[in-house]
C-alpha positions in Angstrom: 1.1 -7.2 13.3 2.5 -8.2 9.9 5.2 -5.5 10.2 6.3 -6.8 13.6 6.4 -10.4 12.2 8.5 -9.3 9.3 11.0 -7.5 11.5 11.3 -10.1 14.2 10.8 -13.2 12.0 14.0 -15.0 13.1 13.0 -14.6 16.8 9.3 -15.4 16.4 9.5 -18.5 14.3 9.8 -21.8 16.3 11.2 -23.8 13.4 13.4 -23.4 10.3 11.0 -22.5 7.5 12.9 -24.9 5.1 13.2 -27.8 7.5 11.3 -30.8 6.1 9.6 -33.7 7.9 8.2 -35.9 5.2 6.9 -38.5 7.6 4.5 -35.8 9.0 3.5 -34.1 5.8 0.0 -32.5 5.7 -0.4 -32.8 9.4 -3.1 -30.5 10.8 -2.7 -27.9 13.5 -1.4 -29.1 16.9 0.2 -27.8 20.0 3.7 -28.2 18.5 2.7 -26.8 15.1 0.0 -24.3 15.6 -0.9 -24.0 11.9 0.1 -27.5 10.9 2.6 -28.8 8.3 2.6 -28.4 4.5 3.1 -31.0 1.8 6.8 -31.3 2.6 6.4 -31.4 6.3 7.5 -27.8 6.8 6.0 -25.7 9.7 3.4 -23.4 8.2 3.6 -20.8 10.9 7.4 -20.4 10.4 6.9 -20.0 6.7 4.0 -17.6 7.2 6.1 -15.3 9.4 9.1 -15.4 7.0 6.7 -14.9 4.1 5.6 -11.6 5.7 9.2 -10.3 5.1 8.8 -10.8 1.4 5.3 -9.2 1.2 6.1 -6.3 3.5 9.5 -5.8 1.8 8.0 -5.7 -1.6 5.2 -3.4 -0.5 7.5 -0.9 1.1 10.0 -0.9 -1.8 7.3 -0.4 -4.4 5.7 2.4 -2.4 9.0 4.2 -2.0 10.1 3.9 -5.6 6.7 4.4 -7.3 5.9 7.2 -4.9 9.2 9.0 -5.5 8.9 8.6 -9.3 5.2 9.6 -9.4 5.8 12.6 -7.0 8.6 13.9 -9.2 6.5 13.6 -12.4 3.3 14.9 -10.9 4.9 17.9 -9.3 6.8 18.9 -12.4 3.6 18.4 -14.6 1.3 20.3 -12.2 3.7 23.2 -11.5 5.0 23.9 -15.1 1.8 23.1 -16.9 1.5 23.7 -20.7 3.1 21.3 -23.1 5.1 19.6 -20.3 1.9 18.8 -18.4 0.2 17.6 -21.6 3.1 15.3 -22.6 3.6 13.8 -19.1 -0.2 13.2 -18.7 -0.5 11.5 -22.1 2.3 9.1 -21.1 0.4 8.4 -17.9 -2.8 7.8 -19.9 -0.9 5.2 -22.0 0.1 3.3 -18.8 -3.5 3.5 -17.5 -4.9 2.1 -20.7 -3.4 -1.3 -19.9 -4.8 -3.4 -17.0 -2.2 -3.2 -14.3 -1.9 -6.8 -13.3 -1.8 -8.0 -16.9 1.0 -5.5 -17.7 2.9 -6.7 -14.6 2.5 -10.3 -15.7 3.8 -9.5 -19.2 6.8 -7.6 -17.8 7.8 -10.3 -15.3 7.3 -13.0 -18.0 9.7 -11.1 -20.3 12.3 -10.3 -17.6 12.0 -13.7 -15.8 10.6 -14.8 -12.5 12.6 -13.0 -9.7 11.7 -10.7 -6.8 13.5 -7.7 -8.3 11.6 -8.1 -11.5 8.4 -8.2 -9.6 9.3 -4.9 -7.9 10.3 -3.3 -11.2 7.0 -4.4 -12.8 4.9 -3.0 -9.9 6.8 0.3 -9.9 6.1 0.6 -13.6 2.4 0.2 -13.1 2.2 2.0 -9.8 3.7 5.4 -10.4 0.8 6.7 -12.4 -1.6 6.9 -9.4 0.9 9.0 -7.4 1.7 11.3 -10.4 -2.0 12.1 -11.0 -2.7 12.7 -7.4 0.3 15.0 -6.9 -0.5 16.8 -10.1 -4.0 17.5 -8.9 -2.8 18.8 -5.5 -0.1 20.9 -7.1 -2.5 22.6 -9.4 -4.5 23.7 -6.4 -1.6 24.8 -4.3 0.3 26.7 -6.9 -2.5 29.3 -7.2 -2.4 30.1 -3.5 -1.2 33.5 -2.4 1.9 32.3 -0.6 3.1 30.5 -3.7 2.4 33.6 -5.8 4.3 35.7 -3.3 7.3 33.4 -3.3 7.3 33.5 -7.1 7.1 37.3 -7.2 10.3 37.7 -5.2 12.3 35.5 -7.6 12.3 32.2 -5.7 13.4 29.3 -7.9 10.8 26.8 -8.9 12.6 23.9 -7.2 12.7 25.8 -3.9 9.0 26.7 -4.2 8.1 23.0 -4.8 10.1 21.7 -1.9 9.4 24.4 0.7 5.9 25.6 -0.1 4.1 23.1 -2.4 5.2 19.6 -1.2 4.3 20.1 2.5 0.7 20.7 1.5 0.7 17.7 -0.8 2.3 15.3 1.7 -0.9 14.4 3.7 -2.7 13.0 0.7 0.5 11.4 -0.5 0.6 9.4 2.8 -2.9 8.2 2.3 -2.1 7.1 -1.2 1.0 5.3 0.0 -0.9 3.3 2.6 -3.5 2.2 0.0 -0.8 1.6 -2.6 1.1 -0.7 -0.3 -2.0 -2.9 0.1 -2.3 -3.1 -3.6 1.4 -4.0 -4.0 1.1 -6.8 -1.5 -1.9 -8.2 -3.3 -0.1 -7.9 -6.7 3.0 -9.6 -5.4 0.9 -12.4 -3.9 -0.9 -12.8 -7.3 2.4 -13.0 -9.2 3.9 -15.5 -6.8 0.7 -17.6 -7.0 1.3 -17.7 -10.8 5.0 -18.7 -10.2 6.4 -15.4 -11.4 7.5 -14.1 -8.0 10.1 -15.2 -5.6 11.1 -18.8 -6.2 11.2 -21.8 -3.8 12.3 -22.6 -1.2 11.9 -19.0 0.0 8.4 -18.7 1.5 5.9 -16.4 -0.1 2.2 -16.0 0.8 1.1 -16.3 -2.8 3.2 -19.3 -3.5 1.9 -21.0 -0.3 -1.7 -20.5 -1.5 -0.7 -22.0 -4.9 0.9 -25.0 -3.1 -2.2 -25.5 -1.0 -4.9 -25.3 -3.7 -4.4 -28.9 -4.5 -5.2 -29.9 -0.9 -8.3 -27.9 -0.2 -10.3 -31.0 0.7 -7.7 -33.0 2.7 -5.6 -30.2 4.2 -7.4 -26.8 3.9 -5.0 -25.2 6.4 -2.3 -25.0 3.7 -4.2 -22.4 1.7 -6.3 -20.8 4.5 -3.4 -19.6 6.6 -1.6 -17.5 4.0 -5.0 -16.3 2.6 -6.1 -15.1 6.0 -2.7 -13.4 6.5 -3.1 -11.5 3.2 -6.7 -10.6 4.2 -5.7 -9.2 7.6 -2.7 -7.2 6.2 -4.6 -5.7 3.3 -7.6 -4.8 5.4 -5.4 -3.2 8.0 -3.6 -1.0 5.5 -7.0 0.0 4.0 -8.3 0.9 7.4 -5.1 2.9 8.0 -5.7 4.8 4.7 -9.3 5.6 5.7 -8.2 6.8 9.1 -5.6 9.0 7.6 -8.2 10.5 5.2 -10.4 11.4 8.2 -7.5 12.7 10.3 -5.7 14.7 7.6 -8.7 16.1 5.7 -8.5 19.9 6.1 -12.3 20.2 5.4 -13.7 19.0 8.6 -11.2 16.2 9.4 -8.7 16.0 12.2 -9.0 15.0 15.8 -12.1 16.1 17.5 -11.7 17.7 20.9 -14.6 18.2 23.3 -15.5 21.9 24.0 -14.1 23.3 27.3 -16.4 24.5 30.0 -19.9 23.7 30.9 -22.3 23.1 28.1 -24.2 26.2 26.9 -27.9 26.2 27.1 -29.8 26.9 23.8 -30.9 30.4 23.3 -34.5 31.1 24.4 -37.0 32.0 21.7 -38.5 35.4 22.1 -42.0 35.5 23.7 -44.5 37.1 21.3 -47.8 38.5 22.5 -50.9 37.9 20.7 -52.2 40.8 18.7 -55.5 42.0 20.1 
């Protein structure tokens, strides 16, 4: 639902998200404004839908960039092994030694509050998970017989990685991407809540929660609406990741089809005669 809202935001929103009606500020939900108005009299539903564009856009961009970088590093590390593997994994360990959100806050604070800086910070802290996952999968696949056969006939390493290794790594990479996007949306909301993300008047779910935290008693709808939107979006992506794990797992996963034909009766146990 959040993806559809992000794509069709100009069509779905009943009002301009930046239009102010100060005389009706903090008005509660009504028929004309389903989610009410904020502290400047702006329609919360319109700002919520346009804020989905920011969150979904950041999530997709971070997943694509961090996934591409992590896949490249992980595949090279796992396939070549040796000193290259040790060097790349020690670099990954350095990034994992820092708490991710704190490192992102430090990077954005140094670079300045802007959406592109948020994306850069999340890519810097996000590629490690993809790299370690891809490396582990490549270490398993490279010992398979079809990879050994391709190597024995002189196939180049790049061709082996693209044609033989990566198709076997892709299912788990999709699962990691769905979970990573949920994390990127949460991180962007956290940075925007702290004022380090996209700047006003552009709507952002995290900034909307920050603006509404001072009105939790007199106008709780200001913070509840974006909070529920984040909750539904992140839970949906997590459920998608869990579903992909069950569907793509080669060890018992995949779609279950009922057996054809009438059910078979259980075999009869042999009749034993008592010994006289």
